[in-house]
C-alpha positions in Angstrom: 11.0 -12.5 -9.3 11.7 -12.2 -13.0 8.5 -10.9 -14.6 6.1 -9.2 -12.3 2.4 -8.3 -12.8 1.0 -5.5 -10.6 -2.8 -5.8 -10.6 -4.3 -2.5 -9.6 -1.3 -0.6 -10.7 -3.0 2.8 -10.7 -4.4 2.6 -7.2 -3.3 3.8 -3.8 -0.4 1.4 -3.4 -0.1 0.0 -6.9 1.1 3.2 -8.6 4.0 3.6 -6.2 4.8 -0.1 -6.0 5.0 -0.3 -9.8 7.6 2.5 -9.9 9.6 0.9 -7.1 9.6 -2.6 -8.6 10.6 -1.1 -12.0 13.5 0.7 -10.3 14.7 -2.6 -8.7 13.9 -5.1 -11.4 13.9 -3.1 -14.7 11.1 -1.3 -16.5 10.3 -4.1 -18.9 10.1 -6.8 -16.2 7.1 -5.1 -14.4 3.7 -5.1 -16.1 1.2 -2.5 -14.9 -2.2 -4.2 -14.8 -5.3 -1.9 -14.8 -9.0 -1.9 -15.5 -10.7 0.1 -18.3 -11.3 3.6 -17.0 -8.2 3.6 -14.8 -5.5 3.5 -17.4 -1.9 4.4 -16.4 -1.0 8.0 -17.2 2.1 10.2 -17.4 5.3 8.6 -16.1 3.6 5.4 -15.0 2.5 4.8 -18.6 5.8 5.9 -20.1 8.1 3.9 -17.9 7.1 0.4 -18.8 4.5 -2.0 -20.3 0.8 -2.1 -19.3 -2.2 -4.3 -20.0 -5.9 -4.4 -19.1 -6.1 -7.0 -16.2 -9.5 -7.2 -14.6 -9.5 -9.8 -11.8 -13.2 -10.5 -12.4 -12.2 -12.1 -15.7 -10.0 -15.1 -14.8 -9.6 -16.1 -18.4 -8.2 -12.7 -19.3 -5.9 -12.7 -16.3 -4.5 -16.1 -17.5 -3.9 -14.8 -21.0 -2.0 -11.8 -19.7 0.1 -14.0 -17.4 1.0 -16.3 -20.3 1.7 -13.6 -22.8 4.1 -11.7 -20.5 5.6 -14.9 -18.9 4.6 -13.6 -15.4 6.0 -15.5 -12.4 5.0 -13.1 -9.6 1.6 -11.3 -9.1 1.0 -8.4 -6.8 -2.8 -8.5 -6.5 -3.9 -5.1 -5.2 -7.4 -5.1 -6.5 -9.8 -4.0 -3.7 -12.1 -1.3 -2.6 -11.0 0.8 0.4 -12.8 0.5 3.7 -15.3 3.4 3.6 -16.1 2.9 -0.1 -16.6 -0.9 0.5 -19.3 -0.2 3.1 -21.3 1.6 0.5 -20.8 -1.1 -2.2 -20.5 -4.4 -0.3 -21.3 -6.7 -3.1 -18.8 -5.1 -5.4 -16.2 -5.2 -2.7 -16.7 -8.9 -2.4 -16.6 -9.5 -6.1 -13.3 -7.7 -6.5 -11.7 -8.8 -3.3 -12.7 -12.4 -3.1 -14.1 -13.6 -6.5 -11.2 -11.7 -8.0 -8.7 -13.3 -5.7 -10.0 -16.8 -6.5 -9.4 -16.1 -10.2 -5.9 -14.9 -9.5 -5.0 -17.9 -7.3 -6.4 -20.3 -9.9 -4.2 -18.6 -12.6 -1.2 -18.8 -10.2 -1.8 -22.5 -9.5 -2.0 -23.3 -13.2 1.1 -21.2 -14.2 3.4 -21.5 -11.2 3.2 -17.9 -10.0 3.8 -16.5 -6.5 1.1 -14.2 -5.3 1.1 -11.2 -2.9 -2.4 -10.1 -1.8 -2.3 -7.5 1.0 -4.4 -7.7 4.1 -5.1 -4.9 6.6 -5.6 -3.9 10.2 -9.2 -4.0 9.0 -9.1 -7.8 9.3 -9.3 -7.3 13.1 -12.5 -6.5 14.9 -13.8 -5.0 18.2 -13.0 -8.1 20.1 -9.4 -8.2 19.0 -6.8 -7.1 21.6 -6.2 -3.4 20.7 -2.8 -2.9 22.2 0.1 -4.8 20.6 -2.3 -6.9 18.7 -0.8 -10.4 18.4 0.1 -12.0 15.1 -2.3 -14.8 15.9 -5.5 -13.7 17.6 -9.3 -13.5 17.2 -10.4 -11.8 13.9 -14.1 -11.0 13.9 -14.5 -7.7 11.8 -17.8 -6.1 11.4 -17.2 -4.4 8.0 -17.3 -6.0 4.6 -13.8 -4.7 4.1 -12.6 -6.5 7.1 -14.6 -9.7 6.3 -13.1 -9.8 2.8 -9.6 -9.2 4.2 -9.9 -12.2 6.6 -11.2 -14.2 3.7 -8.2 -13.3 1.5 -5.9 -14.5 4.3 -7.7 -17.8 4.6 -8.1 -18.4 0.9 -4.4 -17.6 0.3 -3.4 -20.0 3.0 -5.7 -22.7 1.5 -4.0 -22.4 -1.9 -0.6 -22.6 -0.3 -1.3 -25.7 1.8 -3.6 -27.4 -0.8 -1.8 -26.7 -4.0 1.6 -25.4 -3.0 1.0 -21.9 -4.4 3.6 -19.4 -3.0 1.2 -17.0 -1.3 2.4 -14.2 0.9 0.8 -11.1 2.6 1.2 -8.4 5.1 -1.5 -6.6 7.2 -1.0 -3.0 6.2 -1.8 -0.3 8.7 -3.0 3.1 7.5 -0.8 4.3 4.7 0.5 7.8 4.3 1.7 9.1 0.9 2.4 12.4 -0.8 2.1 10.9 -4.3 -1.3 9.2 -4.2 -4.3 11.3 -3.2 -6.7 9.9 -0.5 -9.2 7.5 -1.9 -11.9 6.6 0.7 -10.0 4.9 3.5 -10.7 5.3 7.2 -7.1 6.4 7.9 -7.0 8.8 5.0 -7.4 11.7 7.4 -3.6 11.2 8.1 -3.0 12.1 4.5 -5.6 14.9 4.2 -4.1 16.7 7.2 -0.9 17.3 5.4 -2.6 18.8 2.3 -4.4 21.2 4.6 -1.2 22.1 6.4 0.7 22.9 3.1 -2.3 24.8 1.7 -2.6 26.8 4.9 -6.1 25.7 5.5 -7.8 24.7 8.7 -8.1 20.9 8.8 -11.5 19.4 9.6 -10.7 16.0 11.2 -13.3 13.2 10.8 -11.8 11.1 13.5 -12.3 11.8 17.2 -9.5 13.0 19.5 -7.7 10.2 21.2 -8.5 7.6 18.5 -5.2 5.7 18.2 -4.4 3.8 14.9 -1.4 2.2 13.4 0.1 4.1 10.5 3.0 3.6 8.0 4.7 5.9 5.5 4.5 4.6 2.0 8.2 4.0 1.4 8.1 1.5 4.3 5.0 -0.1 2.9 6.7 -0.7 -0.4 9.8 -2.0 1.3 7.6 -4.5 3.3 5.7 -5.7 0.2 9.0 -6.3 -1.8 11.1 -7.6 1.1 8.5 -10.3 2.0 8.3 -11.5 -1.6 12.2 -11.7 -1.7 12.4 -13.5 1.6 13.6 -17.1 1.9 10.4 -19.2 1.9 12.0 -21.8 4.3 11.9 -19.1 7.1 8.2 -18.2 6.6 5.7 -19.7 9.1 2.8 -17.3 8.9 2.7 -16.2 5.2 -0.9 -14.9 5.2 -0.6 -12.4 6.7 2.2 -10.8 8.7 1.5 -7.8 11.0 3.8 -5.0 10.0 4.1 -1.8 12.1 5.9 1.5 12.1 4.1 4.1 14.1 0.8 4.6 16.0 -0.8 7.9 16.7 -4.1 9.7 17.3 -5.2 12.9 15.4 -3.9 15.3 18.1 -0.5 13.6 17.9 0.1 14.1 14.2 -1.4 17.6 14.5 1.2 18.5 17.2 4.0 17.0 15.1 3.0 19.1 12.1 2.7 22.3 14.2 6.4 21.9 15.2 7.2 22.8 11.5 4.0 24.7 10.7 3.1 26.6 14.0 0.2 28.5 12.5 -1.6 25.4 11.3 -5.0 24.8 12.8 -7.3 21.8 13.2 -10.9 21.3 14.3 -13.0 18.1 14.8 -16.0 17.2 12.6 -16.4 13.5 13.4 -17.7 11.2 10.7 -19.8 8.4 12.4 -19.0 5.7 9.9 -15.2 6.4 9.8 -15.2 6.7 13.6 -17.0 3.4 14.1 -14.6 1.6 11.7 -11.5 3.2 13.4 -12.7 2.1 16.9 -12.9 -1.5 15.7 -9.3 -1.5 14.6 -6.1 -2.1 16.6 -4.3 0.8 18.3 -1.0 -0.9 17.7 0.2 -4.2 16.2 2.9 -6.6 17.4 5.0 -7.3 14.3 7.6 -9.5 16.0 6.8 -12.4 13.6 7.7 -10.3 10.6 10.9 -9.2 12.3 11.9 -12.7 13.1 10.8 -14.5 9.9 12.0 -12.1 7.2 13.9 -9.3 9.1 11.2 -6.6 8.8 12.4 -3.2 10.0 10.7 0.1 9.2 12.8 3.2 8.4 10.5 6.0 9.3 9.1 7.2 12.6 6.5 9.9 13.0 9.0 12.8 13.1 10.9 11.7 10.0 7.7 11.0 8.1 6.2 14.3 9.0 9.2 16.3 7.8 9.5 14.3 4.5 5.7 14.5 3.8 5.6 18.3 4.3 8.7 18.9 2.1 7.6 16.6 -0.7 4.0 17.7 -0.7 5.0 21.3 -0.8 7.1 20.6 -3.9 4.3 18.7 -5.5 1.6 21.3 -4.9 3.8 24.1 -6.1 3.8 22.6 -9.6 0.0 22.1 -9.8 
């Protein structure tokens, strides 16, 4: 990767990925793509170049790629799961019509493309424990349907046109930098904010609901490591299961209480979020990623909890 475009650079993953890529590849080699109304601010804007890059406009994406001599695209444009259910047509336009435009630009300009998939690409008929790399995928949300389509479309462009497409299926992502933005797993971020602010946490997910989760530093490591991997070793490409930890609400609550013993939680289940959560895997088998590109997470639930509380406490103290 010489010149990298991050589409969706101000979003949940994009903002932190842009910083990490700039740290590794140099500020001027990583372009922060954004849509009007979601411009980079603060350190993100100051640390390197940026340009309006709306995936709905394929011609404009092509112009940006040519102007900045882009050879690698991280396409993170998408609506999160709960938001997508309220705006399904927009979710499809951004996630699929937008991806088509990006892949066409990549085909014409020789770019590699990373478009993340998700545990949302699985459905209620998928094996929930140690979900295999290759298994049935019949999701019942527009978010999940679009993620399955991104996997298939990315594969198509690789096998039909030779485009270097790669992807991982992210679990729920936990970050102290990026605020929650409408995802089913966002409760696992919200709970830390409540703990640091000494508030009782109202949990929208039912006790005993197990879901795969990952700390953001591991997610960034996965996204970059896969794009740096030797293509000759890759069999699955779109998309690899990646796993780190799996827990239910009461598990993370107990982990936080080890460090914040006065912290309290109650349940106020959101039917939409609960239904989506129950259709997703409890845990994923990521042996293919470990075999094909040496994937290895660095954080377990204990290390993540300690770091989240420490970093979030520092962050909120300055607000």
